[in-house]
C-alpha positions as CSV (number, residue, x, y, z in Angstrom):
1,M,136.7,150.8,98.4
2,V,135.5,147.5,97.4
3,G,133.9,144.9,99.9
4,I,131.0,143.9,102.0
5,T,128.0,146.0,102.6
6,R,125.7,143.7,104.6
7,T,125.3,140.1,105.3
8,G,122.1,137.6,106.1
9,A,121.9,134.3,107.6
10,Y,119.4,131.6,107.4
11,F,119.4,128.2,109.3
12,P,116.5,125.7,109.1
13,R,114.5,125.6,112.4
14,R,114.4,121.7,112.6
15,R,117.5,120.6,115.1
16,L,118.6,117.0,115.5
17,D,120.0,116.2,118.9
18,R,123.4,114.1,118.3
19,A,122.3,111.9,121.2
20,L,119.6,110.5,118.9
21,I,121.9,109.4,116.5
22,G,124.1,107.6,119.2
23,K,120.9,105.9,120.8
24,A,119.8,104.9,117.2
25,W,123.0,103.2,116.4
26,G,124.5,102.3,119.6
27,T,127.7,104.5,119.1
28,R,129.5,107.4,120.7
29,V,128.6,110.9,119.0
30,P,129.9,114.5,119.7
31,P,127.7,116.4,121.9
32,G,125.5,119.1,120.5
33,T,122.9,119.7,117.9
34,R,122.9,119.9,114.1
35,T,120.5,122.0,112.0
36,V,118.2,119.7,109.7
37,A,116.4,121.1,106.3
38,G,112.8,120.3,106.4
39,L,111.0,118.3,103.5
40,D,110.1,121.5,101.8
41,E,113.5,123.1,102.1
42,D,116.8,122.5,100.0
43,A,119.7,124.6,99.0
44,L,117.3,126.9,96.8
45,T,114.8,127.6,99.3
46,M,117.8,128.3,102.1
47,A,119.7,130.6,99.6
48,T,116.6,132.6,99.1
49,D,115.6,133.0,102.8
50,A,119.4,134.3,103.0
51,V,119.0,136.6,100.4
52,L,115.8,138.3,101.8
53,A,117.5,138.3,105.4
54,C,120.5,140.2,103.6
55,L,118.2,142.6,102.0
56,G,116.6,143.1,105.5
57,D,113.5,144.3,107.0
58,A,114.7,147.0,109.6
59,D,116.8,148.7,107.0
60,P,115.7,147.0,104.1
61,A,117.9,147.4,100.7
62,D,116.2,147.9,97.3
63,P,116.5,144.8,95.2
64,G,116.5,146.8,92.0
65,Q,120.0,148.1,93.0
66,F,121.7,144.8,92.5
67,D,122.8,143.8,89.1
68,A,124.3,140.5,89.9
69,L,123.6,137.6,92.1
70,Y,125.9,134.5,92.6
71,F,124.9,131.1,93.9
72,A,127.2,128.8,95.4
73,S,126.3,125.1,96.6
74,T,127.3,121.6,96.3
75,S,123.8,120.3,96.9
76,S,121.8,122.2,94.4
77,P,118.5,120.7,94.1
78,Y,119.0,120.9,90.0
79,N,122.0,119.4,88.1
80,E,120.8,121.5,85.1
81,K,118.8,124.6,85.8
82,Q,120.0,128.0,86.6
83,V,119.1,128.1,90.2
84,A,120.5,131.4,90.6
85,S,117.6,133.0,88.2
86,V,115.1,131.2,90.6
87,I,116.7,133.0,93.3
88,A,117.1,136.4,91.8
89,T,113.3,136.3,90.6
90,A,112.1,135.6,94.3
91,A,114.0,138.3,95.6
92,D,112.7,140.5,92.9
93,L,115.9,141.6,91.3
94,P,115.9,143.2,87.9
95,R,115.7,140.6,84.7
96,E,118.9,142.3,83.4
97,A,120.8,140.9,86.6
98,A,123.8,138.7,85.6
99,V,123.6,135.4,87.4
100,A,125.6,132.5,87.9
101,D,125.6,129.1,89.9
102,L,129.0,127.9,91.4
103,G,129.7,124.4,92.8
104,G,132.0,121.1,92.6
105,S,133.4,122.0,96.0
106,V,133.0,124.1,99.2
107,R,135.5,126.2,97.9
108,A,132.7,127.6,95.8
109,G,131.1,129.9,98.5
110,L,134.3,131.9,98.8
111,G,135.0,131.6,95.1
112,A,131.6,133.3,94.4
113,L,132.5,136.1,96.9
114,R,135.7,136.8,95.2
115,A,134.0,136.8,91.8
116,A,131.7,139.3,92.8
117,L,134.2,141.6,94.4
118,D,136.2,141.4,91.2
119,G,133.3,142.0,89.1
120,V,132.7,145.2,91.3
121,R,136.2,146.3,91.2
122,A,136.3,145.8,87.4
123,G,133.3,148.0,86.9
124,S,131.2,145.0,85.7
125,H,128.7,145.5,88.5
126,R,127.8,148.1,90.9
127,T,126.6,145.8,93.4
128,A,126.1,142.3,93.6
129,L,124.8,139.5,95.8
130,V,126.5,136.3,96.8
131,V,124.7,133.4,98.5
132,A,126.0,130.1,99.7
133,A,123.7,127.4,100.6
134,D,124.1,123.6,101.4
135,A,122.1,120.8,102.7
136,R,124.3,118.0,101.8
137,R,123.3,114.1,102.3
138,V,125.2,111.9,104.4
139,E,125.0,108.3,104.9
140,P,123.1,106.9,108.0
141,E,125.5,105.5,110.4
142,S,128.5,107.1,108.9
143,E,131.1,109.2,110.6
144,L,129.9,112.3,108.8
145,E,126.2,111.9,110.1
146,P,126.4,113.7,113.4
147,L,128.8,116.5,112.0
148,V,127.1,117.7,108.9
149,G,124.6,120.5,109.1
150,D,122.4,122.7,106.9
151,G,122.3,126.5,106.2
152,A,122.9,129.6,104.1
153,L,124.5,132.8,104.1
154,A,124.2,135.8,101.8
155,V,126.8,138.9,101.4
156,A,126.1,141.8,99.5
157,V,129.0,143.7,98.0
158,G,129.7,147.0,96.4
159,R,131.6,150.4,96.7
160,D,129.3,152.3,99.1
161,D,128.5,151.9,102.6
162,V,131.3,149.1,103.0
163,V,131.6,147.4,106.5
164,A,134.6,145.5,105.7
165,E,137.0,146.3,102.8
166,L,138.8,143.4,100.7
167,V,142.5,143.9,101.2
168,A,144.2,140.9,99.6
169,T,143.5,137.4,98.2
170,A,145.3,134.1,97.6
171,S,144.5,130.8,96.3
172,I,146.2,127.4,96.3
173,S,145.1,124.5,93.8
174,E,146.3,121.0,93.7
175,E,144.5,117.6,93.2
176,F,144.1,116.0,96.6
177,T,141.0,113.6,97.2
178,Y,139.6,114.2,100.8
179,V,135.7,114.7,100.6
180,F,134.0,113.9,97.6
181,R,130.8,112.7,95.9
182,T,130.5,111.5,92.2
183,D,127.5,112.1,90.1
184,E,126.5,108.7,90.8
185,Q,126.6,109.0,94.4
186,R,123.9,110.6,96.8
187,Y,125.9,110.6,99.9
188,L,129.1,112.6,101.0
189,Q,132.3,110.2,101.0
190,V,135.4,110.9,102.9
191,A,138.9,109.4,102.0
192,E,141.5,108.7,104.8
193,P,140.0,111.5,107.1
194,R,143.1,111.9,109.4
195,F,145.7,112.0,106.4
196,G,143.4,114.1,104.6
197,A,143.2,116.6,107.1
198,T,146.9,117.1,107.7
199,Y,148.4,116.7,104.3
200,G,145.3,118.2,102.6
201,Y,143.6,120.6,104.6
202,A,146.1,122.0,107.2
203,R,148.8,122.1,104.7
204,D,147.1,124.2,101.9
205,M,145.1,126.2,104.3
206,G,148.0,127.2,106.1
207,E,150.0,128.0,102.7
208,A,147.0,130.0,101.3
209,V,146.6,132.1,104.7
210,A,150.2,132.9,104.8
211,L,150.6,133.9,101.1
212,A,147.4,136.2,101.5
213,L,149.1,137.8,104.6
214,R,152.1,138.3,102.5
215,R,150.2,140.1,99.8
216,A,148.4,142.1,102.4
217,E,151.7,143.1,104.3
218,L,150.2,142.0,107.4
219,P,152.0,140.3,110.1
220,P,150.2,137.3,111.5
221,A,150.0,138.9,115.0
222,R,147.8,142.0,113.1
223,V,145.0,139.6,112.5
224,A,142.0,140.0,114.6
225,K,140.0,136.9,113.5
226,L,140.8,133.6,111.2
227,A,137.5,132.5,109.9
228,L,138.5,129.2,108.4
229,A,136.1,126.4,107.5
230,A,137.7,123.2,108.8
231,P,136.9,119.6,109.4
232,D,137.7,120.2,112.9
233,A,139.1,122.5,115.6
234,R,142.5,120.6,115.7
235,S,142.9,120.8,111.9
236,A,142.2,124.7,112.2
237,G,144.6,125.0,114.7
238,D,147.1,123.2,112.8
239,A,146.5,125.4,109.8
240,A,146.9,128.5,111.9
241,R,150.1,127.6,113.4
242,R,151.6,126.9,109.7
243,A,150.6,130.4,108.7
244,G,152.2,131.8,111.7
245,C,149.0,132.6,113.7
246,E,147.9,131.3,116.7
247,P,144.8,129.0,117.4
248,G,143.5,131.7,119.7
249,Q,143.0,134.0,116.6
250,L,140.3,131.5,115.3
251,E,136.9,132.4,114.9
252,P,135.1,129.5,116.9
253,S,133.3,126.9,114.7
254,L,129.3,126.2,114.8
255,V,129.9,122.6,114.6
256,T,128.4,122.2,118.0
257,E,125.3,124.1,117.5
258,A,124.7,123.7,113.7
259,G,127.3,121.1,112.1
260,L,129.8,121.7,109.2
261,L,127.9,124.0,106.9
262,G,129.6,123.2,103.4
263,T,129.8,126.2,101.1
264,A,128.2,128.5,103.5
265,E,130.7,127.9,106.4
266,P,133.3,130.4,105.6
267,L,130.9,133.4,105.0
268,V,129.1,132.5,108.3
269,L,132.3,132.5,110.3
270,L,133.0,136.0,108.7
271,A,129.9,137.3,109.4
272,R,130.4,136.2,113.0
273,S,133.5,137.9,113.2
274,L,132.1,141.2,112.0
275,E,129.7,140.9,115.0
276,T,132.5,141.9,117.6
277,A,135.3,143.6,115.0
278,R,136.4,147.1,115.7
279,P,137.2,149.3,112.9
280,G,140.8,148.8,111.6
281,D,140.6,144.9,112.5
282,F,141.9,142.6,109.8
283,L,139.6,139.6,109.2
284,V,140.9,136.4,107.2
285,T,138.5,134.2,106.0
286,G,139.3,130.8,104.1
287,A,137.8,127.7,102.7
288,Y,139.2,124.4,101.5
289,G,138.6,122.0,98.7
290,E,141.7,120.4,96.3
291,G,143.6,123.5,97.6
292,A,142.4,126.5,99.3
293,D,140.8,130.3,98.7
294,V,141.8,132.8,101.4
295,L,140.4,136.4,101.5
296,V,141.7,139.3,103.7
297,F,139.0,142.2,105.2
298,R,139.6,145.3,107.0
299,A,136.7,146.3,109.0
300,T,135.7,150.0,108.3
301,D,134.5,152.9,110.4
302,R,131.1,152.1,109.3
303,L,130.8,148.7,110.7
304,P,129.7,149.9,114.3
305,A,126.7,151.4,113.0
306,A,125.8,148.6,110.6
307,R,126.6,145.4,112.1
308,P,124.8,142.3,110.9
309,R,122.1,140.7,113.0
310,P,124.1,138.1,115.0
311,V,124.2,134.5,113.8
312,A,123.3,133.3,117.3
313,E,119.8,135.1,117.0
314,R,119.3,133.3,113.7
315,L,120.0,129.8,115.3
316,A,117.9,130.6,118.1
317,R,114.3,129.1,118.9
318,G,114.9,125.8,117.3
319,L,112.1,123.2,116.5
320,P,113.8,119.7,118.2
321,L,113.0,116.7,116.1
322,P,111.3,114.2,118.3
323,S,113.1,111.1,117.0
324,Y,115.9,109.8,114.7
325,A,113.2,108.5,112.7
326,R,111.7,112.0,111.9
327,Y,115.2,113.0,110.9
328,L,115.3,110.3,108.4
329,R,112.0,111.4,107.1
330,A,113.4,115.0,106.7
331,Q,116.3,113.6,104.8
332,A,114.0,111.9,102.4
333,V,115.7,108.3,103.6
334,L,112.0,107.3,104.4
335,P,109.4,107.7,102.0
336,G,106.4,110.2,102.6
337,E,103.2,110.8,101.0
338,S,103.0,113.7,98.3
339,I,100.5,114.6,95.8
340,G,100.5,117.6,93.6
341,E,99.5,118.8,90.1
342,P,102.0,119.5,87.6
343,V,102.4,123.2,86.5
344,T,103.0,123.6,82.8
345,S,105.8,126.1,81.4
346,M,103.0,128.3,80.1
347,V,101.1,128.8,83.1
348,E,104.6,129.2,85.2
349,W,105.6,132.0,82.8
350,K,102.2,133.6,82.7
351,E,102.1,133.9,86.5
352,L,105.7,134.5,87.3
353,K,105.4,137.8,88.8
354,Q,102.3,137.0,90.9
355,N,103.6,133.8,92.2
356,V,107.6,134.0,92.4
357,R,108.1,137.8,92.6
358,L,104.9,138.1,94.7
359,Y,102.9,141.0,93.3
360,G,99.4,141.5,93.7
361,S,97.0,144.2,92.2
362,R,96.2,147.6,93.8
363,C,92.9,149.5,92.9
364,E,93.9,153.1,91.4
365,A,90.2,154.0,92.3
366,C,89.9,152.9,96.1
367,G,93.3,151.6,96.9
368,L,92.4,147.9,97.7
369,V,95.2,145.4,97.5
370,Q,94.3,142.1,96.5
371,Y,95.8,138.8,95.3
372,P,96.0,136.9,92.8
373,Q,96.1,139.7,90.5
374,A,92.9,140.6,88.5
375,R,91.5,143.1,86.1
376,V,88.3,143.8,88.6
377,C,88.6,145.1,92.0
378,L,86.9,143.1,94.6
379,G,85.9,146.3,96.7
380,C,84.6,149.1,94.2
381,R,84.3,146.8,91.1
382,S,86.4,149.1,89.0
383,Q,87.7,147.5,85.9
384,D,91.2,147.8,84.3
385,R,92.3,150.3,87.0
386,M,94.6,147.8,88.9
387,V,98.1,148.3,89.0
388,D,101.0,146.0,90.0
389,H,101.8,146.2,93.7
390,K,104.7,144.4,95.4
391,L,103.3,142.4,98.5
392,A,105.0,142.6,101.8
393,K,106.9,139.3,103.3
394,R,105.1,139.9,106.6
395,G,101.5,139.8,108.1
396,T,99.3,138.7,110.5
397,V,97.0,135.3,110.6
398,F,93.5,136.2,110.2
399,T,92.1,132.5,110.4
400,F,93.4,129.2,110.1
401,T,92.6,125.6,110.0
402,I,94.4,122.4,110.8
403,D,94.5,119.8,108.1
404,N,95.0,116.2,109.1
405,L,94.2,114.4,106.0
406,A,96.1,116.4,103.4
407,P,98.4,114.4,101.1
408,V,101.6,115.7,102.8
409,P,104.6,114.3,104.1
410,E,104.3,115.7,107.4
411,H,100.9,115.8,109.5
412,P,99.2,117.8,110.8
413,L,99.4,120.9,107.9
414,P,98.3,124.1,109.3
415,M,96.7,126.4,106.6
416,A,96.2,130.0,107.3
417,V,94.6,133.1,105.6
418,V,97.2,135.8,106.2
419,D,96.7,139.5,106.1
420,L,99.8,141.1,104.7
421,D,101.2,144.4,105.8
422,G,100.5,147.0,103.6
423,G,97.4,145.1,102.0
424,G,96.8,141.8,100.4
425,R,95.4,138.7,101.7
426,L,96.7,135.3,101.0
427,Y,95.9,131.7,101.8
428,L,99.2,129.7,102.5
429,Q,100.6,126.5,103.9
430,V,102.2,127.2,107.3
431,T,105.6,125.6,108.1
432,D,107.9,125.4,110.7
433,A,105.3,125.8,113.3
434,A,105.2,124.4,116.6
435,D,102.1,123.6,118.5
436,G,100.3,126.7,119.6
437,D,102.4,128.8,117.0
438,V,99.4,129.3,114.7
439,K,96.6,131.4,116.2
440,V,94.6,134.2,115.2
441,G,96.4,137.4,115.2
442,A,99.9,135.6,115.3
443,P,102.8,137.6,113.3
444,V,104.0,135.3,110.5
445,E,106.6,135.9,107.6
446,L,106.6,134.5,104.3
447,T,109.4,131.9,103.0
448,F,110.0,130.5,99.7
449,R,109.6,126.7,99.8
450,R,109.1,123.6,97.8
451,L,105.5,122.9,97.4
452,H,105.6,119.7,95.8
453,E,107.5,117.4,93.6
454,V,105.7,115.5,90.4
455,G,106.5,114.7,87.1
456,G,110.2,114.7,87.9
457,N,110.3,118.3,88.5
458,R,110.0,120.5,91.8
459,Y,107.6,123.4,92.4
460,Y,108.1,126.1,94.4
461,F,105.8,128.8,96.1
462,W,105.4,130.7,99.1
463,K,104.5,129.7,102.8
464,A,104.0,131.2,106.0
465,R,106.0,130.7,108.9
466,P,105.8,132.0,112.8
467,V,108.0,135.2,113.2
468,E,111.3,134.4,114.9
469,V,111.6,135.9,118.5
470,R,114.0,139.0,118.0
């Protein structure tokens, strides 16, 4: 049996009330909010957070067991650099893990999942991680501005402890220009939206779903949930009817609460359908882009005991942006102050295990855990008796300060000394914090974020953020 073993979602804490967009431009906009990646977030950081959520903390999975990681995005922070390698390193996967970046279309998320499942089925991988993340930029005042949101979803696949077994797949591929962005364009473009939704999306998605159901020998009425990424509810319903299904079988979109999530959307909807599925239910997920990919899963008997944390919980506790201007700042449309020292490749290589994999040192003589790594124990002064110690991603604030003068895009900047669970103390920037969130004794968790950008490159490190309410 090959299929999904666990999932993990991540959504930026910042939220933009769509009414602020309407007020800024004097136009009518759909109701609801959209998720907004912060200035220190991008597809890489969101994907890392989703992978860490997938690995879990209540019933953690050993990252060493995964021998592959696939990253899918249409908004990768690098055009030429293996982002999957960065994510795998931050998640502490083995150096021998196979990695790949997929992009070019919002179909890439499901394409990555299908590739991972095929790899496990063929024996190329024992277990694999798939993560799709997007923080797509849209032009101010465009019709896409209120609709597009940011987020990520990670999926673990394997042969053991499967909660959703792969039953069948189908693909349709044909040139059709609908949503696109060239290598010279910053913002998403949409060509003939109504025509594209009907003769592009609904036609191809309906055909792909029907083909997948035939291959699974599954009557449309037997489908418990259709988790179809779609430009709007009407188009999703049209695609469902073309496949012989009913719109009532569709997993509701998150467009009102989060927006259209790009490569992550079909995986997020599939994860949502797993929250309520019963053993034996058939779940169908699909993604569109110059054709369509569709995967059919069957929920297993293990699902009730291993349900993913609800997506609604991941979306809870948003931090509303106070103005449309703050949203433009988060989208880097308005400039912000940022100063940082470039890190040479030699230093980055030397401190990789310490700064990205996040290892400290533990003294074999007295047991003290310290960071950064050192040869001499700060406690008993023993020399050369230090061993690598993987640091926890949770802790409490020992002390903090609020810096109003730091050269950063957003002020004020909280800085905190964090005592980690299991030992180790770090001095970190605090992100995603509302007024009053940062205080002595407050629980925090670590998140991999963009620290600064200088010399044409981006530098990432760990920050602390207030623990989400569960």
